[in-house]
C-alpha positions in Angstrom: -42.5 -24.9 -8.1 -44.7 -27.0 -10.3 -43.6 -28.4 -13.7 -45.7 -29.5 -16.6 -45.0 -32.7 -18.7 -42.4 -32.4 -21.5 -43.7 -31.5 -25.0 -41.9 -32.1 -28.3 -40.2 -29.3 -30.2 -37.7 -29.0 -33.0 -37.1 -25.3 -33.0 -38.1 -22.0 -31.4 -40.7 -21.8 -28.7 -42.1 -18.5 -27.2 -44.9 -16.9 -25.3 -47.4 -14.6 -26.9 -47.1 -11.0 -25.9 -50.4 -11.3 -23.9 -49.1 -14.5 -22.2 -52.2 -16.5 -23.4 -50.5 -18.8 -25.8 -47.2 -20.6 -26.4 -46.1 -21.1 -30.0 -44.0 -24.2 -30.7 -42.1 -25.2 -33.9 -42.3 -28.9 -34.5 -40.6 -29.7 -37.9 -43.0 -28.0 -40.4 -46.0 -27.7 -38.0 -46.7 -24.6 -35.9 -48.4 -25.7 -32.6 -50.2 -23.1 -30.5 -50.9 -24.2 -27.0 -53.0 -22.5 -24.3 -50.7 -21.3 -21.4 -53.0 -22.4 -18.7 -54.4 -25.8 -19.9 -51.5 -26.6 -22.3 -54.2 -27.9 -24.8 -53.6 -27.3 -28.5 -55.8 -24.5 -29.7 -54.4 -24.2 -33.2 -52.3 -26.3 -35.5 -50.8 -24.8 -38.7 -48.9 -26.7 -41.4 -46.1 -24.8 -43.1 -44.4 -25.6 -46.5 -41.0 -26.4 -44.8 -39.2 -26.9 -41.6 -39.7 -23.7 -39.3 -36.5 -21.9 -38.6 -37.8 -18.8 -36.8 -41.2 -17.6 -35.2 -42.3 -14.3 -34.0 -45.6 -13.1 -32.6 -47.3 -9.8 -33.6 -47.5 -7.4 -30.7 -51.3 -7.8 -30.5 -50.9 -11.6 -30.3 -53.4 -12.0 -33.1 -50.9 -13.0 -35.8 -47.7 -15.0 -35.9 -45.1 -15.4 -38.6 -42.8 -18.4 -39.4 -39.5 -18.1 -41.2 -38.9 -21.0 -43.6 -35.3 -20.0 -44.4 -34.5 -23.1 -46.3 -37.1 -22.2 -49.0 -36.6 -19.2 -48.3 -40.1 -18.0 -47.5 -42.3 -16.4 -44.8 -45.7 -17.7 -43.8 -48.0 -15.7 -41.4 -51.1 -17.1 -39.7 -54.0 -15.6 -37.8 -55.3 -17.1 -34.6 -58.7 -15.4 -35.0 -59.1 -16.6 -38.6 -57.4 -20.0 -38.9 -58.2 -20.3 -42.6 -56.4 -17.1 -43.3 -52.7 -17.4 -44.4 -50.1 -15.0 -45.8 -47.1 -16.2 -47.9 -44.2 -14.0 -48.7 -41.6 -15.1 -51.3 -38.9 -12.6 -52.5 -37.9 -14.9 -55.4 -34.2 -14.9 -56.3 -33.4 -12.2 -53.7 -34.3 -14.6 -50.9 -35.2 -13.8 -47.3 -32.6 -13.6 -44.6 -34.8 -12.3 -41.7 -38.3 -11.2 -41.0 -39.9 -9.1 -38.2 -43.2 -7.5 -37.3 -43.9 -3.8 -37.2 -45.3 -2.3 -34.0 -48.8 -2.0 -35.5 -48.9 -5.8 -36.1 -50.2 -5.3 -39.6 -46.9 -5.1 -41.5 -43.9 -7.5 -41.9 -40.5 -6.3 -42.7 -38.2 -8.7 -44.6 -34.5 -8.4 -45.3 -33.2 -10.2 -48.5 -30.1 -12.2 -48.8 -26.9 -10.3 -49.1 -28.7 -7.2 -47.7 -29.9 -6.0 -51.1 -33.0 -4.5 -49.8 -35.5 -4.3 -46.8 -39.2 -4.7 -47.8 -42.3 -3.7 -45.9 -45.3 -5.8 -46.6 -48.7 -4.7 -45.6 -51.4 -7.2 -44.6 -54.1 -4.6 -45.2 -53.8 -3.8 -48.8 -50.9 -6.1 -50.1 -48.8 -3.1 -50.8 -45.0 -3.2 -50.3 -42.3 -0.6 -49.8 -38.6 -1.1 -50.5 -35.6 0.3 -48.7 -32.3 -0.2 -50.5 -29.1 -1.5 -49.0 -29.9 -2.4 -45.4 -26.6 -3.0 -43.4 -27.7 -6.2 -41.6 -30.1 -9.0 -41.8 -31.4 -9.7 -38.3 -29.9 -6.5 -36.7 -29.9 -2.8 -37.7 -33.6 -2.1 -37.2 -35.1 -0.5 -34.1 -38.6 1.0 -33.4 -39.5 3.8 -31.1 -41.6 2.9 -28.0 -44.6 4.5 -29.4 -44.3 2.6 -32.7 -44.3 5.8 -34.9 -40.8 5.6 -36.3 -38.2 3.0 -37.3 -34.4 3.5 -37.5 -32.7 1.5 -40.1 -29.0 1.0 -40.7 -28.0 1.5 -44.3 -24.6 1.0 -46.0 -24.1 3.1 -49.1 -21.0 4.2 -50.9 -18.8 2.4 -48.4 -20.3 4.5 -45.6 -22.9 3.9 -42.8 -26.1 5.8 -42.6 -29.3 5.7 -40.6 -32.6 6.2 -42.3 -35.6 7.2 -40.3 -38.9 5.8 -41.5 -42.5 6.8 -40.6 -44.4 3.6 -39.5 -47.6 4.9 -41.1 -46.5 5.7 -44.6 -43.2 3.9 -44.5 -41.5 6.8 -46.3 -38.1 8.0 -45.4 -38.4 11.0 -43.1 -34.7 11.7 -42.7 -31.2 10.2 -43.3 -27.9 11.0 -41.8 -24.4 9.6 -41.9 -22.8 8.1 -38.8 -19.1 8.1 -37.8 -18.5 4.4 -37.7 -16.1 2.2 -39.6 -18.4 -0.8 -39.7 -21.6 -0.2 -37.8 -22.7 -3.2 -35.6 -26.1 -2.2 -34.4 -28.4 0.6 -33.1 -31.1 1.1 -30.5 -33.5 3.9 -29.5 -33.2 5.3 -26.0 -36.3 4.3 -23.8 -37.7 7.9 -24.1 -37.2 7.9 -27.9 -35.1 11.1 -27.7 -31.9 9.7 -29.0 -30.4 6.8 -31.0 -27.4 4.8 -29.8 -25.1 3.5 -32.5 -21.9 1.3 -31.8 -19.1 0.1 -34.0 -17.8 -3.3 -34.9 -15.6 -5.1 -32.3 -12.5 -3.9 -34.2 -13.3 -0.2 -33.3 -14.3 0.9 -29.8 -16.9 3.6 -30.5 -20.3 4.4 -29.1 -22.2 7.3 -30.6 -25.3 9.0 -29.4 -27.4 10.8 -32.1 -30.5 12.9 -32.0 -33.2 11.9 -34.4 -32.3 14.8 -36.7 -28.8 13.6 -37.1 -26.8 15.6 -34.5 -24.0 13.8 -32.7 -24.8 14.4 -29.0 -21.9 12.4 -27.6 -19.0 10.1 -28.7 -17.7 7.6 -26.2 -14.5 5.7 -26.7 -13.1 3.9 -23.6 -9.9 2.8 -25.2 -8.1 2.4 -28.6 -6.1 -0.4 -30.2 -8.2 -3.4 -29.0 -11.4 -5.3 -29.4 -14.2 -3.0 -28.4 -17.8 -3.2 -27.7 -19.5 -6.7 -27.2 -22.9 -6.0 -25.6 -25.1 -2.9 -25.0 -28.3 -2.6 -23.0 -30.5 0.2 -21.6 -31.8 0.0 -18.1 -35.6 -0.3 -18.0 -35.8 3.1 -16.3 -34.0 4.7 -19.1 -31.4 6.4 -17.0 -28.4 4.1 -17.5 -26.6 2.7 -20.5 -24.6 -0.4 -19.9 -21.7 -1.3 -22.3 -20.0 -4.7 -22.0 -16.5 -4.8 -23.6 -14.0 -7.3 -24.7 -11.5 -6.0 -22.1 -13.8 -7.8 -19.6 -15.1 -4.6 -18.0 -18.7 -3.3 -17.6 -19.1 0.5 -17.9 -22.3 2.4 -17.0 -23.2 5.8 -18.6 -25.9 8.2 -17.3 -28.4 9.6 -19.7 -28.0 13.3 -18.8 -24.3 13.9 -19.4 -23.4 10.6 -21.2 -20.5 10.3 -18.8 -19.2 7.1 -17.2 -20.1 6.9 -13.6 -19.3 3.3 -12.9 -16.7 0.8 -14.2 -17.0 -2.8 -13.0 -14.0 -5.2 -13.3 -14.4 -9.0 -13.5 -11.4 -10.2 -11.6 -10.3 -13.8 -11.7 -9.5 -13.7 -7.9 -11.9 -12.1 -5.5 -10.3 -10.8 -2.3 -11.4 -8.8 0.7 -12.7 -6.2 1.4 -15.3 -7.5 -1.2 -18.7 -7.7 0.5 -20.4 -9.8 -2.1 -21.9 -13.1 -1.2 -20.2 -15.8 -3.3 -22.4 -18.9 -3.9 -20.7 -22.1 -5.3 -22.7 -25.0 -6.7 -21.7 -28.3 -5.1 -23.2 -31.8 -5.4 -25.4 -33.0 -2.6 -24.6 -36.8 -2.2 -27.3 -39.2 -1.4 -27.2 -39.9 2.3 -27.8 -43.6 3.2 -27.6 -45.1 6.6 -26.3 -48.6 6.1 -25.2 -49.3 9.8 -28.1 -51.7 10.4 -28.1 -53.4 7.1 -26.6 -56.9 6.7 -25.5 -57.8 3.2 -23.8 -60.7 1.7 -20.2 -60.0 0.6 -21.0 -61.0 -3.0 -23.7 -58.4 -3.1 -21.5 -55.3 -3.0 -18.3 -55.0 -5.2 -15.1 -54.4 -3.3 -14.5 -51.1 -5.1 -17.9 -49.7 -4.2 -17.5 -46.1 -2.7 -21.1 -45.0 -2.7 -24.1 -44.4 -4.9 -23.3 -43.3 -8.4 -24.4 -39.9 -9.3 -26.0 -37.2 -7.1 -29.7 -36.6 -6.6 -29.4 -32.9 -6.0 -27.1 -29.8 -5.8 -27.0 -26.9 -3.5 -25.1 -23.7 -3.1 -22.3 -23.2 -0.5 -21.3 -19.7 0.6 -17.5 -19.4 0.0 -14.9 -17.5 2.0 -12.5 -15.1 0.5 -10.0 -15.0 -1.1 -11.5 -17.2 -4.0 -10.0 -17.9 -7.5 -12.6 -18.3 -10.2 -12.2 -20.8 -13.1 -10.5 -18.8 -15.9 -10.0 -19.7 -19.5 -7.4 -17.8 -21.5 -8.6 -17.6 -25.2 -6.0 -18.5 -27.9 -4.4 -15.5 -29.5 -4.3 -17.0 -33.0 -8.1 -17.7 -33.3 -10.9 -15.2 -34.2 -13.9 -14.4 -32.1 -12.2 -15.0 -28.8 -14.3 -16.1 -25.9 -13.7 -13.2 -23.6 -15.5 -10.0 -22.6 -19.1 -9.5 -21.4 -21.3 -12.0 -23.4 -24.4 -11.8 -21.1 -25.7 -8.5 -19.9 -29.3 -8.1 -18.4 -30.9 -5.5 -16.1 -33.4 -6.3 -13.3 -37.0 -4.9 -13.6 -36.3 -2.2 -11.1 -32.9 -1.2 -12.7 -31.1 -1.7 -9.4 -29.2 -4.9 -10.4 -27.4 -6.0 -13.6 -26.0 -9.5 -14.2 -23.0 -10.2 -16.4 -21.0 -13.1 -17.6 -17.5 -12.7 -18.6 -16.8 -15.3 -21.4 -13.4 -15.9 -20.1 -15.0 -17.2 -16.8 -18.1 -18.8 -18.3 -19.1 -20.7 -15.1 -19.4 -17.4 -13.0 -22.3 -15.0 -13.1 -21.8 -11.6 -11.6 -24.6 -9.6 -10.1 -23.9 -5.8 -9.6 -25.8 -3.4 -7.4 -26.2 0.0 -9.2 -27.3 1.8 -6.1 -24.2 0.7 -4.1 -21.9 0.7 -7.2 -20.4 -2.7 -6.1 -20.8 -6.5 -6.8 -23.7 -7.9 -4.8 -23.2 -11.6 -5.5 -21.2 -14.0 -7.6 -22.8 -17.4 -8.6 -20.1 -20.1 -9.5 -21.6 -22.9 -11.4 -20.2 -26.4 -12.2 -21.0 -25.8 -15.9 -20.9 -22.7 -18.1 -23.9 -20.4 -17.8 -26.1 -20.8 -20.8 -28.9 -18.2 -20.1 -29.9 -15.8 -17.4 -33.3 -14.1 -17.2 -34.8 -11.6 -14.7 -38.3 -12.0 -13.3 -40.5 -9.4 -15.0 -42.5 -8.8 -11.8 -39.9 -8.9 -9.0 -36.2 -8.9 -8.3 -35.4 -12.5 -9.0 -32.9 -14.0 -11.4 -33.2 -17.5 -13.0 -30.1 -19.2 -14.5 -29.6 -22.4 -16.5 -26.4 -24.2 -17.4 -27.5 -27.2 -19.4 -28.1 -29.4 -16.4 -31.4 -30.6 -15.0 -31.4 -27.8 -12.4 -32.6 -24.3 -12.3 -30.7 -21.7 -10.3 -32.3 -18.7 -8.7 -31.0 -15.5 -7.0 -32.8 -12.9 -5.0 -31.4 -10.2 -2.7 -32.1 -12.6 0.2 -30.0 -15.5 -1.2 -29.6 -18.2 -3.8 -31.2 -21.6 -4.2 -31.3 -24.5 -6.6 -34.5 -26.2 -8.0 -34.3 -29.7 -9.5 -36.4 -30.4 -12.7 -38.4 -33.7 -12.0 -38.6 -34.7 -15.7 -36.1 -37.4 -16.3 -33.4 -36.7 -18.8 -34.5 -33.0 -19.3 -31.5 -30.7 -19.6 -32.3 -27.0 -19.4 -30.5 -25.2 -22.2 -32.6 -22.0 -22.3 -35.1 -20.2 -20.1 -37.7 -17.5 -20.8 -40.2 -15.7 -18.6 -43.8 -15.0 -19.8 -44.9 -11.5 -19.8 -46.1 -10.0 -16.5 -49.4 -11.0 -15.1 -51.1 -10.7 -11.7 -51.4 -14.5 -11.0 -47.7 -15.2 -10.7 -45.1 -16.1 -13.3 -44.5 -18.9 -15.6 -41.1 -20.1 -17.0 -40.6 -21.7 -20.4 -37.6 -24.3 -20.2 -36.1 -25.6 -23.4 -34.2 -29.0 -23.8 -32.7 -30.2 -27.1 -35.8 -31.7 -28.5 -38.5 -30.8 -25.9 -39.8 -28.1 -23.7 -41.8 -27.7 -20.5 -43.2 -24.8 -18.3 -42.8 -24.2 -14.6 -45.1 -22.1 -12.4 -43.0 -20.0 -10.2 -44.8 -18.5 -7.1 -44.4 -14.9 -6.4 -41.8 -13.7 -3.9 -43.2 -12.7 -0.5 -42.7 -9.2 0.6 -40.0 -10.3 3.0 -38.4 -13.3 1.2 -36.1 -15.3 3.2 -34.4 -18.1 1.2 -31.5 -20.1 2.4 -28.5 -21.0 0.1 -29.4 -24.7 0.3 -32.0 -26.2 -2.0 
């Protein structure tokens, strides 16, 4: 792997959808860099510190959320002199997002008073009253023709269907939730998945005309759904719950066909490979050195620190580090906090927040755990390669951790003092893949070579 130098950032960083540019927030400046040369191609000055950035799907426009103002500014890469400023006045702006056509911006006001659709073509705007959430509760179909918006009206949850051409309400129906958490379209746009707040375990599948196709409730009287994710193939719906279990539903009957348990002790006959991160001490041969007694202190046991880490394959049984959350505090750190599918929908990785240092990788074809990665520090982020079956993990250390079906390995970041707190893949391209790595106040990129057809990686790195 090859790493770039570190560049300054004070906020969000992200690739453009076409992977040609990287947008970086640096205080009140928006810096656009070329992905290949890392030269600055555009520099925009905003009116306040940038809290949020989002590219339009066509990569021609980008918006910046200045939530301290609160205000939105949008810029054009093709016309640097063009600028759009959105200010809702006393209503404020809690969140902003692009529409699929890249020519409309949707803003949600403070206290969820209204959702406003702003047109960049004719400066027209359309209001939708009482959106349920600020940053959640809005989902677009894959073809970009319709939007589903969660509405809270008369103490009841509704879903409004909007046309993304006229932005008129095409339909509205009530949903059987106590406190709707979020919604998502199925990959084929044939149904809408709605799930309730953690206080009520309830997952509902609706048709676009408002018919309830299926209601799923794994248990009662306990904290419920924490994460929901569709597989890229659209055949499986994964639900991570606070009971530390992962459940997989199929899209034909909406029945559960797999339930995966995250046990704190892994025993035989588990066939999973368990990789544990260990320190690789610096090896020095001092047998032929003659040093004065005053040179080395008497309590010297070896070189301080470690130059590298590696994975070691562990034997069963193995007890994983487990943290029991306190019963008297809200938002307990338990349940499935990370949930991500591989590109081919064969694997899914999970992190049980009660065991934050362990990442589980499940094989959907075999319906069993394929591997467990046990890190020294809690897993911060995990991201699948958009081209091949490869998983990248970061824990806030200076190392990257990778898993493929052939094994696991560790990669050291050569940049001094760079702690990787987040990792993002660029969109697929034919020349390989590029990773964006974030530190507290800087970022860098890493060129990741494509996997060979028959990859053979050892567990040492």
